[in-house]
C-alpha positions as CSV (number, residue, x, y, z in Angstrom):
1,M,-10.1,-12.9,-10.7
2,Q,-12.9,-10.7,-9.3
3,Q,-11.0,-10.7,-5.9
4,A,-8.1,-8.9,-7.6
5,E,-10.5,-6.1,-8.7
6,D,-12.0,-6.0,-5.2
7,F,-8.5,-5.5,-3.8
8,R,-7.9,-2.7,-6.3
9,Q,-11.0,-0.9,-5.2
10,E,-10.2,-1.3,-1.6
11,A,-6.8,0.3,-2.2
12,R,-8.3,3.1,-4.2
13,T,-10.9,3.8,-1.5
14,L,-8.0,4.2,1.0
15,A,-6.0,6.2,-1.5
16,A,-8.9,8.7,-1.9
17,L,-8.7,9.4,1.8
18,L,-4.9,9.7,1.9
19,D,-4.3,11.7,-1.3
20,P,-4.8,15.2,0.2
21,L,-2.5,14.5,3.2
22,D,0.9,16.1,3.5
23,D,4.0,14.5,5.2
24,A,3.0,16.0,8.6
25,R,-0.5,14.5,8.5
26,L,1.0,11.1,7.4
27,A,2.9,11.2,10.7
28,T,-0.4,11.2,12.7
29,R,-0.6,8.4,15.3
30,T,-3.5,6.0,15.1
31,Q,-5.3,3.9,17.7
32,F,-3.5,0.7,16.5
33,K,-0.4,0.1,18.6
34,N,0.5,3.8,18.3
35,W,1.4,3.2,14.7
36,T,1.4,6.3,12.5
37,I,-0.4,6.5,9.2
38,E,3.0,6.3,7.5
39,D,3.8,3.1,9.5
40,V,0.5,1.5,8.2
41,L,1.3,2.5,4.6
42,G,4.8,1.1,4.9
43,H,3.4,-2.2,6.2
44,L,0.9,-2.5,3.4
45,H,3.5,-1.5,0.8
46,M,6.0,-4.1,2.0
47,F,3.6,-7.0,2.0
48,N,2.1,-6.0,-1.4
49,H,5.7,-6.3,-2.7
50,A,6.0,-9.7,-1.0
51,A,2.8,-10.8,-2.6
52,N,4.2,-10.1,-6.1
53,L,7.4,-11.9,-5.3
54,S,5.4,-15.0,-4.2
55,L,3.4,-14.9,-7.4
56,K,6.8,-14.9,-9.2
57,S,8.3,-17.8,-7.3
58,A,8.6,-19.4,-3.9
59,G,12.4,-18.7,-4.0
60,S,11.8,-15.0,-4.6
61,F,9.5,-14.8,-1.6
62,D,12.0,-16.7,0.6
63,E,14.8,-14.4,-0.4
64,F,12.8,-11.4,0.7
65,Y,11.2,-12.8,3.8
66,T,14.2,-14.7,5.4
67,P,15.9,-11.5,6.7
68,I,12.5,-10.4,8.2
69,R,11.9,-13.7,9.8
70,E,15.4,-13.7,11.3
71,A,14.9,-10.1,12.6
72,L,11.7,-11.0,14.3
73,A,13.2,-14.1,15.8
74,G,16.0,-11.9,17.1
75,G,13.6,-9.7,19.0
76,K,13.1,-7.0,16.4
77,S,9.6,-5.6,15.8
78,M,7.8,-5.8,12.5
79,L,8.2,-2.0,12.3
80,D,12.0,-2.4,12.8
81,A,12.2,-4.9,10.0
82,Q,9.9,-2.8,7.8
83,Y,12.0,0.4,8.1
84,V,15.1,-1.5,7.1
85,W,13.4,-2.7,4.0
86,L,11.9,0.7,3.2
87,D,15.4,2.2,3.3
88,G,14.3,5.8,3.9
89,L,11.2,5.8,1.8
90,S,8.6,7.9,3.7
91,G,5.9,10.5,3.5
92,R,4.3,11.4,0.2
93,A,6.9,9.3,-1.7
94,L,5.9,6.3,0.3
95,Y,2.2,7.0,-0.4
96,D,3.0,7.2,-4.2
97,A,5.0,3.9,-4.1
98,W,2.2,2.1,-2.1
99,L,-0.4,3.2,-4.6
100,R,1.6,2.2,-7.6
101,M,2.4,-1.2,-6.0
102,S,-1.3,-1.7,-5.2
103,E,-2.3,-1.2,-8.8
104,E,0.6,-3.5,-10.0
105,T,-0.5,-6.2,-7.5
106,A,-4.1,-6.1,-8.7
107,D,-3.0,-6.3,-12.3
108,N,-0.7,-9.3,-11.6
109,F,-3.2,-11.3,-9.6
110,A,-6.1,-10.5,-12.0
111,G,-4.4,-12.7,-14.6
112,A,-3.2,-15.4,-12.2
113,D,-4.6,-19.0,-11.9
114,P,-6.9,-18.7,-8.9
115,K,-5.9,-22.2,-7.7
116,M,-2.1,-21.6,-7.9
117,R,-0.4,-22.3,-4.6
118,L,1.7,-19.4,-3.3
119,K,4.3,-19.3,-0.5
120,W,3.7,-17.0,2.5
121,A,4.9,-16.3,6.0
122,G,2.1,-18.6,7.2
123,P,0.7,-21.6,5.4
124,D,0.7,-21.6,1.6
125,M,-2.4,-20.2,0.0
126,S,-4.2,-20.3,-3.3
127,A,-3.8,-17.1,-5.4
128,R,-7.5,-16.4,-4.8
129,S,-7.1,-16.6,-1.0
130,F,-3.9,-14.6,-1.2
131,I,-5.3,-11.6,-2.9
132,T,-8.4,-11.8,-0.7
133,A,-6.0,-11.6,2.3
134,R,-4.4,-8.5,0.7
135,Q,-7.9,-6.9,0.5
136,M,-8.5,-7.9,4.1
137,E,-5.3,-6.3,5.4
138,T,-5.8,-3.2,3.3
139,W,-9.4,-2.8,4.7
140,A,-8.4,-3.7,8.2
141,H,-5.4,-1.4,8.5
142,G,-7.3,1.2,6.5
143,Q,-9.8,1.3,9.4
144,E,-7.3,2.9,11.8
145,I,-6.6,5.6,9.2
146,F,-10.3,6.3,8.7
147,D,-10.8,6.3,12.5
148,V,-8.0,8.8,13.3
149,L,-9.0,11.1,10.4
150,G,-12.6,11.1,11.7
151,V,-14.2,9.7,8.5
152,E,-16.8,7.0,8.2
153,R,-15.8,4.7,5.3
154,A,-18.4,4.2,2.6
155,E,-18.6,0.4,2.5
156,A,-19.4,-1.9,-0.5
157,D,-20.5,-5.5,-0.9
158,R,-16.9,-6.6,-1.7
159,I,-16.6,-6.9,2.1
160,K,-18.2,-10.3,1.6
161,N,-14.7,-11.6,0.7
162,I,-13.5,-10.6,4.2
163,N,-16.7,-12.0,5.8
164,H,-16.0,-15.3,4.1
165,M,-12.4,-15.4,5.3
166,G,-13.7,-14.7,8.8
167,V,-16.2,-17.6,8.7
168,L,-13.6,-20.0,7.4
169,A,-11.2,-19.0,10.2
170,Y,-13.6,-20.2,12.9
171,G,-11.5,-23.3,13.6
172,W,-8.2,-21.4,13.2
173,T,-9.2,-19.0,16.0
174,F,-9.3,-21.9,18.5
175,I,-6.5,-24.0,17.0
176,N,-4.1,-21.0,17.0
177,R,-4.7,-20.8,20.8
178,K,-4.2,-24.5,21.3
179,L,-7.9,-24.9,22.2
180,E,-10.3,-27.6,21.1
181,V,-12.6,-26.4,18.3
182,P,-16.2,-26.3,19.6
183,E,-18.7,-27.9,17.4
184,P,-21.0,-27.1,15.7
185,A,-19.7,-24.0,14.0
186,P,-22.3,-21.2,14.4
187,H,-24.7,-20.2,11.7
188,V,-23.7,-16.7,10.4
189,R,-26.3,-14.4,8.9
190,L,-25.1,-10.9,7.9
191,T,-26.7,-7.9,6.3
192,A,-24.5,-6.5,3.5
193,P,-24.0,-2.7,2.8
194,S,-26.4,-3.1,-0.1
195,G,-29.1,-4.7,2.1
196,A,-28.6,-8.2,0.8
197,V,-28.5,-11.0,3.4
198,W,-25.7,-13.5,3.4
199,D,-25.6,-16.9,5.2
200,W,-22.8,-19.3,6.1
201,N,-23.1,-22.7,7.8
202,E,-26.3,-24.7,8.6
203,P,-29.1,-22.7,10.2
204,Q,-29.2,-23.4,14.0
205,E,-31.4,-21.9,16.7
206,D,-28.8,-22.4,19.5
207,H,-25.5,-21.3,17.7
208,S,-25.5,-18.2,15.6
209,V,-24.0,-14.8,14.8
210,E,-26.3,-12.2,13.3
211,G,-25.9,-8.5,12.3
212,S,-24.0,-6.2,10.1
213,A,-21.5,-7.6,7.6
214,V,-19.3,-4.5,8.2
215,E,-19.3,-5.1,12.0
216,F,-18.6,-8.8,11.6
217,A,-15.6,-7.9,9.4
218,Q,-14.4,-5.5,12.1
219,V,-14.6,-8.1,14.7
220,V,-12.8,-10.9,12.8
221,T,-10.0,-8.5,11.7
222,Q,-9.8,-7.2,15.3
223,V,-10.4,-3.6,14.5
224,R,-13.3,-3.5,16.9
225,N,-14.3,-5.4,20.1
226,V,-17.5,-7.2,19.6
227,A,-18.9,-5.3,22.6
228,D,-18.7,-2.1,20.5
229,T,-20.9,-3.6,17.8
230,G,-24.5,-4.6,17.4
231,L,-23.7,-8.2,16.5
232,V,-26.0,-10.7,18.3
233,T,-24.5,-14.0,19.3
234,T,-26.6,-17.0,20.4
235,G,-24.9,-19.9,22.2
236,E,-21.5,-20.4,23.9
237,N,-19.7,-21.3,20.7
238,A,-20.6,-18.1,19.0
239,A,-19.9,-16.0,22.1
240,R,-16.4,-17.5,22.6
241,W,-15.6,-17.1,18.9
242,M,-16.6,-13.5,18.6
243,A,-14.7,-12.7,21.8
244,M,-11.4,-13.7,20.2
245,A,-12.0,-14.1,16.5
246,Q,-8.9,-13.8,14.3
247,C,-9.0,-14.2,10.6
248,F,-5.3,-13.4,10.0
249,A,-2.2,-15.6,10.3
250,G,0.4,-15.3,13.0
251,K,0.5,-15.7,16.8
252,P,-2.7,-15.3,18.7
253,E,-3.8,-11.7,19.1
254,D,-6.4,-10.2,21.4
255,P,-9.0,-7.9,20.1
256,P,-8.9,-4.2,21.2
257,A,-10.4,-3.5,24.6
258,P,-14.0,-2.2,24.5
259,G,-14.2,1.5,23.7
260,T,-10.6,1.9,22.5
261,R,-11.2,1.8,18.7
262,F,-13.6,4.2,17.2
263,V,-14.1,7.0,14.6
264,Q,-12.5,10.0,16.3
265,P,-14.1,13.5,16.0
266,A,-12.7,15.1,12.8
267,A,-9.9,17.5,13.4
């Protein structure tokens, strides 16, 4: 699956940024919920591990995730559950483990049947959608690391996978909030990092989202408020969607407030 290679490259791009950092720098706090870089790495590592278990069997995933589900239901945070699982793994050792697991995950999914249904914390997904979600989360959580280190990420056209996921989540954004899904879904027209132009949904003059593919991905993954981008929305449906777009599973989450997520000046 090409999507598995896209995930691999996403992880390697983040690894290139992280590789020079020592334990002290990995403890740097980001703009995302006050998580440290190490917190982010632990989160990505744990769920890459979970992805491999799901590829192995539904039972393997359930055995892993049941204690986490119970901890969350009991009022623990995701970080609380994460650090129990990590069992002391931290710093450079955590970075090394995350990178090895990322490569293993890409290898395992590259040879999987793209249509195979896999168990997850949310709805079951195809293997293709599953590894695309791993790319999405690596890219999205990677953003807070690039931001806090003051580095502009060099983007690539593999971001189209995240754009596609974002477009498909139009209905989910409203359903997850127990709102009626407004029709029609807006036409989406985005300019790729390479300069290519990508389209989704039927062309419409009254309902559309246009702009940068990178900024669209930032909005649907909630790493930027739409007000901090150059995206142009036309029509109420598009404006409502971009104000609360969410392409990831879980309870409804609000985007960051305008001006709160940005590339910080380099230290």
